[in-house]
C-alpha positions, -999 to +999 in steps of 0.1 A: +752+101-406+729+088-434+739+117-456+776+113-450+780+075-452+746+061-463+743+041-431+709+027-438+713+025-475+745+005-474+735-031-466+768-039-449+765-010-424+728-016-419+736-050-404+752-031-374+717-020-363+712-055-348+741-048-324+737-011-318+699-009-310+700-034-281+730-017-267+713+017-268+682+003-251+703-013-223+724+017-216+694+041-216+676+018-192+704+013-168+722+047-170+699+071-187+725+078-213+747+061-239+778+067-259+782+041-287+808+044-315+794+034-349+825+038-370+857+058-371+838+090-378+804+087-360+794+082-324+758+080-310+754+101-279+719+100-262+707+111-228+673+109-212+660+140-193+632+135-167+599+151-174+592+174-144+557+182-134+545+218-132+549+231-096+519+242-075+511+279-073+531+300-049+513+322-024+527+352-006+523+337+028+544+306+021+580+302+033+605+288+008+631+264+024+662+255+004+668+217+001+699+222-021+728+246-017+715+276-036+746+297-033+767+269-048+743+267-077+746+304-082+784+302-084+785+273-108+759+284-133+744+315-148+711+324-132+685+350-138+693+384-122+661+384-103+669+349-088+704+362-078+687+391-060+662+370-040+683+339-032+702+356-003+668+361+014+656+325+012+665+314+047+635+292+058+621+320+079+611+348+055+578+343+037+574+353+000+559+387+006+586+396+031+613+385+006+597+407-020+598+437+004+633+432+017+648+423-017+629+452-034+615+429-061+579+429-073+558+402-056+548+386-090+585+382-100+594+367-066+565+342-070+578+332-105+614+328-092+603+306-063+581+286-086+611+280-109+632+269-079+603+245-070+603+231-105+640+221-103+637+207-068+658+234-052+633+245-026+601+234-008+574+255+007+562+254+043+540+277+065+551+307+086+563+295+120+547+311+150+545+298+186+507+302+183+506+276+155+490+242+158+504+210+142+493+174+139+509+141+129+504+124+096+506+086+087+540+094+071+555+094+106+559+057+101+586+064+075+607+082+101+604+051+124+617+027+097+644+048+080+677+049+100+693+073+075+664+098+079+666+094+117+703+104+116+696+133+093+668+145+116+689+143+147+717+165+132+692+190+116+672+197+147+699+198+174+712+232+185+747+241+174+774+230+198+754+202+214+754+165+207+723+153+187+695+139+210+686+102+208+661+091+182+639+077+210+635+112+224+630+128+190+603+103+179+585+106+213+584+144+207+570+141+172+543+117+185+534+142+212+525+169+186+488+171+186+460+195+175+451+203+211+484+219+218+497+252+205+535+253+200+538+277+230+521+251+252+540+223+236+573+240+245+562+245+281+550+209+286+581+193+270+606+219+279+630+194+295+631+172+264+635+202+241+666+216+260+690+210+231+665+210+203+658+239+180+620+240+179+617+259+146+640+234+129+622+205+146+589+216+130+605+225+097+620+190+093+586+174+100+569+197+074+595+191+047+592+153+050+555+153+054+550+136+088+537+169+103+510+191+089+498+226+099+463+230+114+452+263+101+429+288+118+401+301+095+381+331+108+345+333+099+324+365+103+286+359+100+268+390+089+234+387+106+211+414+093+186+412+122+156+436+122+165+469+138+203+461+139+231+469+115+257+444+102+288+438+124+310+457+100+288+488+103+287+485+141+324+484+142+330+514+119+302+539+127+315+552+160+351+559+150+339+583+123+325+606+149+347+634+163+365+624+196+348+641+226+359+648+261+346+627+289+343+637+325+378+643+339+392+651+305+397+615+294+393+604+258+369+575+249+386+542+240+388+534+204+360+510+194+377+493+165+399+463+170+430+469+149+458+486+167+473+519+153+507+502+159+500+477+132+526+476+104+499+486+079+494+519+098+530+525+107+535+548+078+512+575+093+527+606+109+535+597+145+519+630+157+486+616+146+486+591+174+485+620+200+451+626+217+431+655+203+407+660+231+431+682+251+461+702+239+492+714+259+486+748+275+449+742+280+439+746+243+409+725+234+403+707+202+381+736+190+411+761+192+397+779+223+420+782+254+409+774+289+401+810+297+377+813+268+401+834+247+406+824+211+439+806+203+465+822+180+464+813+144+496+792+148+480+771+176+448+769+156+467+756+126+485+730+147+452+718+162+436+716+128+466+696+115+464+672+145+427+667+140+431+661+103+459+636+109+439+618+135+409+616+112+431+602+084+445+575+108+411+566+120+397+564+085+426+542+074+421+519+103+384+516+096+390+508+059+416+482+069+393+466+093+365+464+067+390+447+043+400+423+069+364+414+078+356+408+041+383+380+041+368+364+072+345+341+052+360+308+061+381+305+030+412+324+042+433+314+071+451+337+095+485+334+077+469+347+044+452+376+061+482+386+081+506+386+051+481+403+028+476+433+051+510+431+069+492+426+103+503+409+134+486+377+144+474+394+176+457+421+156+437+395+137+428+377+169+416+410+185+393+416+155+379+381+158+372+385+195+358+420+193+336+416+163+300+403+169+292+369+153+328+362+145+346+330+153+373+307+140+376+270+130+406+248+128+413+225+099 
């Protein structure tokens, strides 16, 4: 504008600054933007864009919950191809690692995409919902008590489809009844009548999104006590499974001394035949390839027995290594959600490890 018309150089035009600048300030303050005609050829168009803070890191055990219509955003603008691939899997139930597996996208890319959605206020992050979870109230519950608009939104969000929203008095009483001494399974039993037409998952999700509920995490701690004449708990847990299974009296196999189940998702990729017992074989053939009458088994049968034994050893070895890795994370700095998502374990598997490992316990915080 200065090049074309000498706006500041020309004294007559420069006098317009006294009118234009206050108008710019007023419009930007009130509306965040301004459109001011200067002359027949020039218009001042200004717009303020908010400075967004960098989002917190995204972890693989967190669950992204959409707080805006992501599908509408995809239709009305051009998004990154990776975002387009993972958005259909953001449903408030799947956690980041599960989204990565089901969408067939690398976990690092999924984390970046979710972080980008966080940056623009499209999603928020909550914890994995399980009925074994424990929750507690926060002081922000007072906001719910004093905000009629939030109360109406809550009633619609948590009610089951096809049913009228419950009264706010019932909803608020339920939120106040959430306490660290109750697991969600116990909470549902105690307040089953009040929860008849309420979706428990959405009930908890709404509280987490708005900050008047918080998750009480369970942190396993395994203390490695190297007492004289004794081995660490990890060694005690893993020494016996390395030995070859032996027959007990009556032909029964010894129970497996390690805690993690062979049905765990992390072990599900093994050959199903490896789960069969190797102490006795059909037709009276023992694990050493000798039949019940003392005669040597055929080469085919011997090969099958060797294959079974090898597969069983591989499964036991994998279970032992998995349990070692799990025990290493039980240092009080990793909660059960993180351990389960990292190794794709069930919550019951981690709890079994805590209960069966000496000097191992859990704290809540």
